[in-house]
Residue frames as qw, qx, qy, qz and C-alpha x, y, z in Angstrom:
[[0.308, -0.834, 0.373, -0.265, -31.27, 3.69, -22.10],
 [0.840, -0.319, 0.437, 0.034, -30.22, 0.10, -21.35],
 [0.830, 0.463, 0.159, 0.268, -28.89, -0.25, -24.88],
 [0.212, 0.890, -0.244, 0.322, -26.68, 2.81, -24.40],
 [0.553, -0.672, 0.471, -0.145, -25.19, 1.36, -21.20],
 [0.915, 0.021, 0.377, 0.143, -24.41, -1.94, -22.92],
 [0.633, 0.712, 0.022, 0.302, -22.81, -0.03, -25.79],
 [0.071, -0.887, 0.366, -0.271, -20.60, 2.00, -23.45],
 [0.739, -0.456, 0.494, -0.048, -19.54, -1.09, -21.51],
 [0.889, 0.301, 0.278, 0.206, -18.74, -2.92, -24.74],
 [0.408, 0.851, -0.129, 0.304, -16.73, 0.05, -25.98],
 [0.330, -0.795, 0.464, -0.206, -14.72, 0.23, -22.74],
 [0.875, -0.184, 0.446, 0.036, -14.09, -3.52, -22.83],
 [0.790, 0.528, 0.146, 0.276, -12.84, -3.36, -26.42],
 [0.148, 0.912, -0.258, 0.282, -10.64, -0.37, -25.60],
 [0.572, -0.646, 0.498, -0.089, -8.97, -2.22, -22.73],
 [0.900, 0.090, 0.387, 0.177, -8.25, -5.18, -25.00],
 [0.604, 0.731, 0.052, 0.314, -6.84, -2.97, -27.75],
 [0.035, -0.892, 0.334, -0.303, -4.67, -0.97, -25.33],
 [0.660, 0.234, -0.666, 0.258, -3.29, -4.16, -23.78],
 [0.420, -0.566, 0.383, -0.597, -4.49, -3.64, -20.22],
 [0.645, 0.015, -0.760, 0.078, -3.56, -6.65, -18.12],
 [0.600, -0.697, -0.050, -0.388, -5.22, -6.97, -14.71],
 [0.901, -0.249, -0.188, 0.301, -2.37, -9.15, -13.40],
 [0.506, 0.309, -0.142, 0.792, -0.08, -6.10, -13.65],
 [0.313, -0.756, -0.078, -0.570, -2.29, -4.04, -11.40],
 [0.446, 0.063, -0.692, 0.564, -0.80, -3.68, -7.96],
 [0.502, -0.654, -0.124, -0.552, -2.96, -3.41, -4.90],
 [0.291, 0.195, -0.763, 0.543, -1.92, -3.68, -1.30],
 [0.622, -0.578, -0.380, -0.367, -4.35, -4.87, 1.33],
 [0.196, 0.345, -0.626, 0.671, -3.36, -3.80, 4.82],
 [0.378, -0.461, -0.782, 0.185, -4.93, -4.89, 8.11],
 [0.209, -0.772, -0.159, -0.578, -7.06, -2.42, 9.99],
 [0.741, -0.518, -0.269, 0.334, -4.77, -2.56, 13.01],
 [0.196, 0.845, -0.172, 0.467, -3.04, 0.54, 14.29],
 [0.736, -0.207, -0.410, 0.497, -0.12, 0.02, 16.66],
 [0.238, -0.970, -0.043, -0.010, 0.66, 2.70, 19.21],
 [0.790, 0.160, -0.065, 0.588, 4.21, 3.13, 18.02],
 [0.341, -0.790, -0.070, 0.505, 6.41, 5.83, 19.53],
 [0.120, 0.763, -0.393, -0.499, 8.60, 6.26, 16.47],
 [0.909, 0.367, 0.193, 0.050, 9.79, 4.68, 13.24],
 [0.250, -0.676, 0.525, 0.453, 13.30, 4.26, 11.81],
 [0.830, 0.538, 0.128, -0.072, 13.90, 3.68, 8.10],
 [0.803, -0.019, 0.213, 0.556, 17.09, 2.86, 6.18],
 [0.318, 0.263, 0.201, 0.889, 16.92, 6.27, 4.49],
 [0.177, 0.762, -0.485, 0.391, 17.57, 8.61, 6.27],
 [0.707, -0.042, -0.666, 0.234, 19.51, 6.27, 8.56],
 [0.450, -0.242, -0.611, 0.604, 19.12, 6.37, 12.36],
 [0.146, -0.152, 0.058, -0.976, 16.64, 9.22, 12.31],
 [0.142, 0.375, 0.837, -0.374, 13.49, 8.83, 14.40],
 [0.164, -0.164, -0.482, -0.845, 10.48, 9.49, 12.19],
 [0.577, -0.003, 0.285, -0.765, 6.80, 9.95, 12.89],
 [0.273, -0.019, 0.960, 0.050, 5.36, 6.42, 12.86],
 [0.485, -0.053, -0.513, -0.707, 2.70, 5.16, 10.48],
 [0.765, -0.272, 0.120, -0.572, -0.20, 3.06, 11.74],
 [0.904, -0.176, 0.389, -0.003, 1.33, -0.35, 10.98],
 [0.409, -0.431, 0.628, 0.502, 4.21, -1.93, 9.04],
 [0.528, 0.470, 0.666, 0.237, 2.03, -2.64, 6.03],
 [0.217, 0.949, 0.228, 0.027, 1.83, 1.11, 5.44],
 [0.373, -0.784, 0.320, 0.379, 5.54, 1.79, 6.04],
 [0.508, 0.711, -0.451, -0.179, 8.23, 1.96, 3.38],
 [0.932, 0.092, -0.338, 0.091, 10.29, -1.22, 2.88],
 [0.682, 0.088, -0.481, 0.544, 12.64, -2.17, 5.74],
 [0.181, -0.556, 0.232, -0.777, 11.31, 0.52, 8.11],
 [0.439, -0.218, -0.820, 0.295, 10.78, -0.54, 11.73],
 [0.409, -0.696, -0.142, -0.573, 8.15, 0.59, 14.21],
 [0.404, 0.113, -0.698, 0.581, 9.25, 0.92, 17.85],
 [0.477, -0.730, -0.490, -0.018, 7.51, 1.10, 21.23],
 [0.182, -0.935, 0.135, -0.272, 8.34, 3.77, 23.81],
 [0.729, -0.578, 0.357, 0.092, 10.75, 1.35, 25.51],
 [0.069, 0.686, -0.625, -0.366, 12.71, 0.84, 22.27],
 [0.521, 0.010, 0.851, 0.067, 11.51, -2.66, 21.43],
 [0.161, 0.130, -0.628, -0.751, 10.62, -3.39, 17.82],
 [0.651, 0.246, 0.409, -0.590, 6.93, -3.84, 17.04],
 [0.814, 0.397, 0.420, 0.050, 7.39, -4.87, 13.42],
 [0.249, -0.430, 0.501, 0.708, 9.52, -4.49, 10.29],
 [0.622, 0.585, 0.038, -0.519, 8.05, -3.55, 6.93],
 [0.838, 0.156, 0.472, 0.224, 8.50, -6.10, 4.17],
 [0.037, 0.733, -0.378, -0.564, 10.94, -5.21, 1.47]]
């Protein structure tokens, strides 16, 4: 049983090398576990349209802004 597991792992490792998988090309985004109480969100596309806000700017599309009920900006998503 242990020999079969080692064989499968070795096979998968060889396959990733042969197929050219490069871990540095993998993209992962780590977002904080903070949820702002935003009233709305505005993004460049569609322009000037109030959208349902996401939890924080890390989860928003690039250049979108989260706003409070009074209209002040909470944050701007990185682009």
